[in-house]
C-alpha positions in Angstrom: 29.5 -125.5 3.5 28.3 -128.4 1.2 29.6 -128.8 -2.5 26.9 -131.4 -3.8 23.9 -130.1 -5.9 21.2 -129.8 -3.7 17.4 -130.2 -4.1 15.6 -126.8 -3.4 12.1 -125.8 -3.5 11.4 -121.9 -4.1 7.9 -120.8 -2.8 5.9 -117.5 -4.0 2.4 -116.9 -3.7 1.7 -115.7 -6.9 2.4 -115.9 -10.9 2.2 -112.1 -11.7 5.0 -109.6 -12.1 5.7 -108.8 -8.6 9.3 -108.2 -7.0 9.0 -111.3 -4.6 7.9 -113.1 -8.0 10.8 -111.8 -10.1 13.2 -112.6 -7.3 12.2 -116.3 -6.9 12.5 -116.4 -10.8 15.9 -115.2 -11.2 17.3 -117.0 -8.6 15.6 -120.1 -8.9 17.7 -119.6 -13.0 20.8 -118.9 -11.2 20.7 -121.6 -9.0 20.2 -123.9 -11.3 23.1 -122.5 -13.4 25.5 -123.6 -10.3 24.5 -126.8 -11.1 21.4 -127.4 -8.1 18.1 -128.8 -8.7 15.3 -126.3 -8.2 11.2 -126.9 -8.2 9.3 -123.4 -7.9 5.9 -123.2 -6.3 3.1 -120.7 -6.6 -0.4 -119.9 -6.2 -2.0 -119.3 -9.4 -5.7 -118.2 -10.2 -7.9 -119.9 -12.8 -6.9 -119.2 -16.0 -3.3 -118.4 -15.3 -1.4 -121.7 -15.8 2.1 -120.3 -15.6 4.4 -117.6 -14.5 3.9 -114.2 -16.2 7.2 -115.2 -18.1 8.7 -118.5 -19.6 11.1 -120.5 -17.3 12.9 -123.8 -17.9 12.8 -124.3 -14.4 10.3 -127.1 -12.9 7.1 -125.6 -11.6 4.0 -126.4 -9.5 1.1 -124.5 -9.5 -1.4 -124.9 -6.7 -4.8 -123.5 -7.6 -6.7 -121.0 -6.0 -10.2 -119.6 -6.7 -11.1 -115.8 -7.0 -14.0 -115.0 -4.7 -16.0 -112.0 -5.2 -16.5 -110.3 -1.4 -14.3 -113.1 0.6 -13.1 -111.3 3.1 -9.0 -110.9 3.4 -8.7 -113.1 6.4 -10.7 -115.8 5.2 -8.5 -115.7 1.9 -5.3 -115.7 3.6 -6.3 -118.9 5.5 -7.5 -120.6 2.2 -4.3 -119.7 0.3 -2.3 -121.2 3.2 -3.9 -124.3 3.4 -4.4 -124.9 -0.5 -0.3 -124.8 -0.2 -0.3 -127.3 2.8 -2.9 -129.6 1.0 -0.6 -129.4 -1.9 2.7 -130.2 -0.3 1.1 -133.0 1.7 0.4 -134.9 -1.1 3.7 -134.4 -2.3 5.2 -135.6 0.7 2.8 -138.5 0.9 4.2 -139.6 -2.6 7.7 -139.3 -1.7 9.1 -135.6 -2.7 11.5 -134.5 -0.6 13.8 -131.6 -1.0 16.9 -130.2 1.1 15.7 -126.8 1.6 12.2 -125.1 1.8 12.4 -121.6 1.0 9.3 -119.3 1.0 9.5 -115.5 -0.4 6.3 -114.5 1.1 4.3 -115.0 4.6 1.9 -117.3 3.0 4.1 -120.0 1.4 6.3 -119.5 4.9 3.4 -120.3 7.1 2.0 -123.4 5.2 5.7 -124.7 5.5 5.8 -123.9 9.3 2.7 -125.9 9.7 4.5 -129.0 7.9 7.9 -128.3 9.6 6.1 -128.4 13.3 4.4 -131.4 12.3 7.7 -133.3 11.0 6.8 -133.0 7.6 9.7 -130.9 6.2 13.0 -130.4 8.0 13.5 -126.6 8.1 12.0 -123.3 6.5 14.1 -120.5 5.0 12.4 -117.1 4.6 13.4 -114.2 2.8 11.8 -111.1 4.1 11.7 -108.2 1.6 10.2 -105.7 3.7 7.3 -105.5 6.6 4.1 -104.4 5.6 1.8 -102.3 7.7 -0.9 -104.7 7.8 -4.1 -104.4 9.7 -5.8 -107.2 8.9 -5.4 -109.8 11.9 -4.9 -112.7 10.0 -2.2 -110.9 7.9 -0.2 -109.2 10.8 -0.3 -113.1 12.1 1.1 -114.4 9.0 3.7 -111.6 8.6 4.5 -111.7 12.3 5.1 -115.7 12.6 6.7 -115.8 9.4 9.4 -113.5 10.6 9.9 -115.0 14.2 9.5 -118.9 13.4 11.7 -119.7 10.4 15.0 -121.5 11.1 16.8 -118.9 8.6 15.9 -115.8 7.8 17.4 -113.7 4.9 17.1 -109.9 3.9 17.6 -107.9 0.8 19.2 -105.1 2.3 21.2 -103.9 5.4 17.9 -101.7 6.2 15.9 -104.4 6.6 18.4 -106.5 8.3 18.5 -103.5 11.1 14.4 -103.5 10.9 14.3 -106.9 12.1 16.9 -107.0 14.5 15.3 -103.6 16.4 11.6 -104.6 15.9 11.3 -108.4 16.0 14.6 -109.4 17.9 15.8 -111.6 15.1 18.8 -112.0 13.1 18.8 -112.3 9.3 21.6 -112.7 6.7 22.0 -109.9 3.9 21.9 -111.5 0.5 21.3 -108.7 -2.3 19.2 -109.1 -5.3 20.5 -108.8 -8.7 19.6 -107.6 -12.1 19.8 -109.6 -15.4 22.1 -107.7 -17.5 21.9 -110.0 -20.2 18.1 -109.1 -20.8 18.1 -105.7 -19.4 20.4 -103.6 -21.5 19.9 -100.4 -23.5 18.3 -99.9 -26.9 21.1 -101.0 -29.8 20.8 -97.5 -31.4 18.8 -94.3 -31.3 16.9 -95.6 -34.5 16.1 -99.1 -32.4 15.1 -96.8 -29.5 12.8 -94.8 -32.0 11.1 -98.0 -33.3 10.2 -99.2 -29.6 8.7 -95.7 -28.7 6.7 -95.9 -31.9 5.4 -99.3 -31.5 4.0 -98.8 -28.0 2.5 -95.9 -29.5 4.8 -93.2 -27.3 7.0 -91.6 -30.2 5.3 -88.0 -29.9 5.4 -88.3 -25.8 8.1 -87.3 -22.9 7.6 -90.5 -21.0 7.6 -90.7 -17.4 7.2 -94.5 -16.3 6.5 -95.9 -12.9 6.5 -99.8 -12.3 4.2 -101.3 -9.4 0.6 -100.2 -10.0 -1.4 -98.1 -7.5 -0.9 -98.9 -4.1 0.0 -96.9 -0.9 3.5 -98.4 -0.6 4.6 -97.0 -4.3 3.0 -93.7 -3.2 0.9 -93.5 -6.4 -1.4 -90.7 -5.6 1.8 -88.7 -5.1 3.5 -89.4 -8.1 0.1 -88.3 -10.0 -0.1 -85.4 -8.3 3.5 -84.0 -9.1 3.1 -85.5 -12.5 0.2 -83.0 -13.2 1.9 -80.2 -11.4 4.9 -80.5 -13.3 2.7 -81.3 -16.9 2.9 -77.8 -18.1 6.7 -77.4 -17.4 7.7 -80.8 -19.1 5.6 -79.7 -22.5 7.2 -76.6 -22.4 10.8 -78.2 -21.9 10.3 -81.1 -24.4 7.7 -79.7 -26.7 6.1 -83.3 -26.5 3.0 -84.1 -24.7 4.1 -85.4 -21.3 2.7 -89.1 -20.6 2.7 -90.9 -17.2 2.9 -94.5 -17.5 2.1 -96.7 -14.5 2.5 -100.2 -15.0 1.9 -103.5 -12.9 -0.3 -103.9 -10.2 -1.4 -107.2 -9.4 -1.1 -108.1 -5.6 -3.0 -110.3 -3.2 -3.4 -107.3 -0.5 -6.9 -105.3 -0.7 -5.6 -101.5 -1.6 -9.3 -101.0 -2.7 -9.4 -97.8 -0.6 -6.6 -96.5 -1.6 -7.2 -97.1 -5.5 -10.6 -95.5 -4.7 -9.0 -92.4 -3.5 -6.6 -92.2 -6.5 -9.6 -92.4 -9.2 -11.1 -89.8 -7.2 -8.4 -87.7 -7.3 -7.3 -88.5 -11.0 -11.1 -87.4 -11.4 -10.7 -83.9 -9.8 -7.5 -83.3 -12.0 -9.4 -84.3 -15.0 -12.3 -82.0 -14.0 -10.1 -79.1 -13.1 -8.3 -79.5 -16.4 -5.3 -80.1 -15.2 -5.0 -83.3 -16.9 -6.1 -84.5 -20.1 -7.3 -88.3 -20.2 -4.6 -89.1 -22.9 -1.8 -88.0 -20.1 -2.4 -91.1 -18.1 -1.7 -94.7 -19.2 -2.1 -97.8 -17.2 -1.3 -100.9 -19.0 -1.8 -103.1 -15.7 0.3 -106.3 -15.1 2.3 -106.2 -18.4 4.4 -109.2 -20.1 8.6 -109.0 -19.7 9.0 -108.1 -23.2 6.4 -105.0 -22.7 8.2 -104.2 -19.4 11.6 -104.3 -21.3 10.4 -102.1 -24.2 8.5 -99.5 -21.3 12.0 -99.2 -19.8 14.1 -98.5 -23.2 11.2 -96.1 -24.4 10.9 -94.0 -21.0 12.7 -90.7 -20.7 12.6 -91.0 -17.0 12.0 -93.6 -14.4 9.9 -92.4 -11.2 9.9 -94.7 -8.1 8.7 -92.3 -5.2 8.1 -95.4 -3.1 7.7 -94.9 0.5 8.7 -98.5 1.5 10.6 -100.9 -0.7 12.7 -104.2 0.4 15.2 -103.1 -2.3 13.6 -101.8 -5.4 14.3 -104.4 -8.2 13.2 -102.2 -10.6 15.2 -99.3 -10.1 18.1 -101.7 -10.9 16.4 -103.1 -14.0 15.5 -99.3 -15.2 19.3 -98.6 -14.7 20.3 -101.2 -17.2 18.0 -100.0 -19.6 19.8 -96.6 -19.4 17.0 -95.1 -18.3 17.3 -92.1 -15.8 15.7 -92.6 -12.2 13.9 -90.0 -9.7 13.4 -92.2 -6.9 12.7 -91.4 -2.7 14.9 -90.3 -0.6 14.5 -93.5 1.7 17.3 -95.5 3.7 16.8 -98.5 1.5 17.8 -96.5 -1.9 20.4 -94.8 0.0 22.3 -98.1 0.3 23.0 -97.7 -3.5 21.7 -94.4 -5.1 23.7 -91.5 -4.6 21.8 -88.2 -5.4 22.6 -86.6 -8.6 25.2 -89.5 -9.5 23.1 -92.2 -10.3 19.9 -91.0 -9.2 17.7 -88.1 -8.3 16.4 -88.4 -4.9 13.7 -86.7 -3.4 11.6 -86.6 -0.1 8.6 -88.9 -0.7 6.1 -86.4 1.1 7.2 -83.6 -1.4 5.3 -83.5 -4.5 6.6 -80.2 -5.6 10.3 -81.6 -5.2 8.8 -85.1 -7.1 7.8 -82.9 -9.9 10.9 -80.9 -10.2 13.2 -83.7 -10.5 11.5 -85.1 -13.2 11.7 -82.0 -15.1 15.4 -81.4 -14.4 15.9 -84.8 -15.7 14.3 -84.7 -19.0 15.4 -80.8 -19.8 19.4 -81.2 -18.5 20.8 -83.8 -21.1 24.0 -83.3 -19.1 22.3 -84.3 -16.0 20.7 -87.2 -17.7 23.9 -88.6 -19.4 25.1 -88.3 -15.7 22.6 -90.9 -14.2 22.5 -92.9 -17.0 26.6 -93.5 -16.5 25.8 -93.7 -12.9 23.3 -96.1 -13.4 25.0 -98.6 -15.4 27.6 -98.4 -13.2 25.1 -99.6 -10.3 23.4 -102.2 -12.4 26.8 -103.9 -13.1 27.6 -104.3 -9.3 24.5 -106.6 -8.9 24.4 -110.0 -10.3 22.1 -113.2 -9.8 25.0 -115.5 -10.2 26.7 -113.7 -7.0 23.1 -113.8 -5.2 22.6 -117.5 -6.2 26.2 -118.5 -4.7 25.6 -116.5 -1.6 22.0 -118.4 -1.1 23.8 -121.9 -1.7 26.4 -121.4 0.7 23.6 -120.9 3.3 21.6 -123.7 2.1 24.6 -125.8 2.5 25.2 -124.7 6.1 21.6 -125.2 6.5 21.7 -128.8 5.1 
């Protein structure tokens, strides 16, 4: 292990608030706080010159055009080529780093091409989770980015086992963290009331979900569960239930799933099960708005069928928001049913709706989950994550 300051490059596929992007920003800032020199790289769409939130870490944004009706396979290749061309120019200009660390398969494949050509020394790749891709280009992109890097990292023991079982490769476990200086509960009941009023949800029982509408987030099941529980939520609280689905920017094409979500929503509206005012989809939000939503929510719903770790869960817990999550292996690494979350089978919409109702109607349960959530969030720190990363980088260098 080396103690000298390292020159570290971190790569991500977007500037929008997705889990891997948040991970990159938080890790970069924590590494800088340890005394290392870090440079961020990200693909950026026209009109989006920076990350979704400000950072003092130097960054380069590789422009990629949005092309309507472009096949996903062509987009993947074009984005990877854009990364390669940008890095070739930097290398030709004399820019070198001790560590090249990719958070996604696009940047990992770009770095692997440069490594194979002798342009970069080694490639580190964090595998947050393994997607169920069907597009051949993405299947190859993901597989190569798992099999071929020099060092692999994962954020949960579950994915460490999965990589060993399905790909026959080892990976170092380095947990995510949560910025507890930023993600904090409201200072008082009055402060929370002011936040809710500013968001326009002061008369609502707020069920918050983060991540947008996509299969992995189990969005249709959440919509149905909320619709099923809506009358009981209204009766229990005396307020209008409101489902808030924030986020949603992603490289992947979830068009078919989103169409199915819209069809299901239209059916529920047509049958009078839901009203238009019962659902708010603000889309990708800035960091301040996300923080306000966490603080305003009565319950955080995260019924994912697949996650790498679940950064949003820790953020919600750090803000004092009770959590209802799916009972899947990765969540069971740090969530205990009835202690710091209510866990439900991801395919049981009735159980999900009932869990939401229990949390908002049982003050003792909500208090227990808040206290357990605070204790859980306090165990995961970005500085500790950065120290572990730096130790692994040092061994590689």
